[in-house]
N, C-alpha and C positions, 0 to 999 in steps of 0.2 A: 504494500500500500504506500502511495506517495505521501510525503509530509503534507500537513494541512497548510503550512507556510514554509517557504524557503527563500533565502536571499543568497545569491552567488556573485561575489566580486562587485557589489553594488557601491557606486560612488555618487555623491550629490555635491555639486559645486554652487557657490554663491560668489560670482566673480572669479577671483583667483584663489578663494578660500575653499578648502575641502571641509564640507560639513560631515560627510561620510566618505570613507576611503576603503574600497575593497572589502566591504562588509559581507561576511559569509556565515550563515547559520541556518538551522532548520528546526521546525517545531512539529512534533508528532501530535496526532489527534488525541485530545484528552489531557495533554500535558499542561503544567503550570510553569511557564518560563519567565524568569525575572530579568530585567535589563537594568544594569547599574553603571554608574560613571559620574564623573565630576560635572559641574555646570558647563554647558556648551559642548558636551562630548558627543551629542547627536542622538541621545536617547529618544526624545520626543519625535525627532525627525524619522526614525525608523518606524514608529507607529503611523505617522502620517503617510509615509511611502506605502506601507501595507494597506492602508485604507484608501489609497488612490487620491489623497488630498494634495500631495505635492509630487512633482515628477523627479525622476532620477536620470542621470546622464550616461551612466555605464552600468553594465551587469544585468542580471536577470532576477526578477521578483515574481514568485508564483504564490498565489493564494487560492485555495480550493482547486489546485491544478490548473489555474488560469494564469497565463502570462500577462501581468498587469500593463506592460508597455504596449502590447499588441492588441489590447482589448477594446472593441468598439464600445461606444458610450452606453448602449443598451445593456450589454453584458457587464460592464463596469457597475451599473446600477444594481444588477442582480447580485453581484458579488457583495456590494455594500449592504444589501438587505440581510446577508448572512452573517454580518459582523456588527458588533456594537462597539461604540467608542465612548469612553468615559473621560471627560476633560477634567483638568485639575480642580477648577472651582465650580464644576457642575454645568456651567454655560447654559443656564436656564433663561427662558424668555421672561424678562422682568414684568411684562404686562399681563402674564398669565399665572393663574394659581398652580399649585403643585399638580393637582388633578388635570388641569387644562394642558399643562406641559406634556403630560403623558398621553392625553387624548389626541394631541396634534399629530404625532407620527402614526398612530393607529388609524386615524381618519384619512390621512394623506395616502397611506398605502392600502387602505380599505381591507384590513386584515380580518374584519368581521362585520356583521350587520351593524349599521350605524347606531341602532338602539342599544346594542350591547357594549359600545365603546366606553361609556362611563364606568360600567361594572368591571370591564377588563382593566381599565386604567386604575381603578381602586384596588384590584387584586395585585397589580404590579407594585403599588405603593405599600400594600400590606406585606409584600415579599421583602421589603427593606425596612419595615416597621414604621412607615410614615403615613399610615391611613388616617390617623387622627389629625393630620396637618394638611388634609387634601384641599382645604379652602384658603390656605395661607399663600401669600405671594412671596417670591424669593427674598424680598427685603425684610420680611418678618421671620425668616429662617436663619439659624446660625450656620456657620460654614459646614459643620458635619452633616446637618440636615440637607443642605443644598447638594452636597456630594452624594447622599443617599438617593435623592430624587434623580440626580444625574445618572446614577447606576441603574435605577428602575427604568429610566427612559432608554438606556442602552440595551435593555433586555426586552423592549417592547415588541420587537419583531421575532422573538425567539431565536436569537443568533446562535450559530455554532462556534463562533470565535468572538471573544471580548477583549478589547485592547484598553488597558487602564493607564492613563498618563499621571503617574505619581499620585494615586488616589488619597493617600493619607498625609500629603504635604500640608504643612502649617497646622496640623493637629498634633496633640501630644497626650501622653498619659493614657488614661482609660479610654477616652473617645477614639484615639488612634488605634489602640489595640482592638477595640470592639469592631471598628469599621473593617480592619484587616481580617479579623476572624469571620466577619459576615461575607466578605468577598470570597474567602475560601469555602464557606458554607454554600454559597451560591454556585461556585464551581462544581462542588461535589454533588449537590442536589440536582442541578440542571445538566450535569455531565457535558460540560462545554470545555473548549480549549481556551486557556487564559494566558495572555501576555501582559506582564505588569512592569511598567517603569516604576522604580521606587528609589527613594533616598534612605530608606530604613533597612540597614544591613541585617538587623535581627529578624525582621519580617521575612527577608529572602532566605536566611539561614534556616528558619523554621519550616518554610513551606515550599521552597522552590524544588521542582524536579531537575531543572537546569538553570544556570545563570549565565548571562552574557555580560561581560565587563568591557566597557568602552573607555578609551582614552584618546582624546583629540580626533574623534571620528573613526577610530580603528578598533576592531575587536581584538583585545589583548588576551582574552580568555573566554572559553565557552565549554561548559561541562557541569558536572555535579559538584556539590560541596565536598563530598568525599574525594573526588578526583583532585580538587584544588588543595585540600588539606594533606593529601598523601603524595602530591606531586613534587616536582623539584624547583618550581618557580617561587623563590623566596619573596618576591615582590607581591605576588598574589596572596601568599600566606600572610604577609604583613597587612594587606588590605582586609583580609577576613578578621583580623584582630582590631584594626584601627578604624576601618570604614572610610579612610581618607586616602584618595588617590594622589592628591596634589603634592603630598610630602614624600611619596614613594617613587613617582615617575617624573 
């Protein structure tokens, strides 16, 4: 069986600057793959390339066995229906309530009878524990709540793949831990493939099937925690202790 996601020698340029350089990795169906690296290392860019939100200049990207560079617009839209994207701050429509934010993609893609849309949206909110806040606008929700609604929206079309862009960023303590645990619970319950950009090393060490470590747009390590810990690369071992790439590379 082909990987659900693969990148081979992928490069993204912005002028003369390399955002990604010869990035290669693959993700098997059902895996939890974490992406880590310093600021500006290209973590979020990988997610956007996989979602077809930005273009790449070199290499091959395959999602659901479809070559993203060669894909006609209609087929690209079909690929996007199969994946959910969770933005850092939730990226909710400010003028819509939590429930209305979820009803929007359901109605746009006509996933069910129009009369059933509110109930389906409410079920999605319940999946992330936000059903009691269905009539709240984003301005009335704290950051953790906004992130939960954003996750529920990403699940609206029953995706096979969910891309999380540092979902627990700017959270700390118990709220961060609970959100991270909920993401893993959703992964297990829905039996989906999950790719997570994270700045929380402990989250990755607890839950990752594999980890991609980036530095200045390049993949400097790709594998399991055990492979990193038992390997010979002392810089990677130091990163697993400190979580800080800037002092190592």
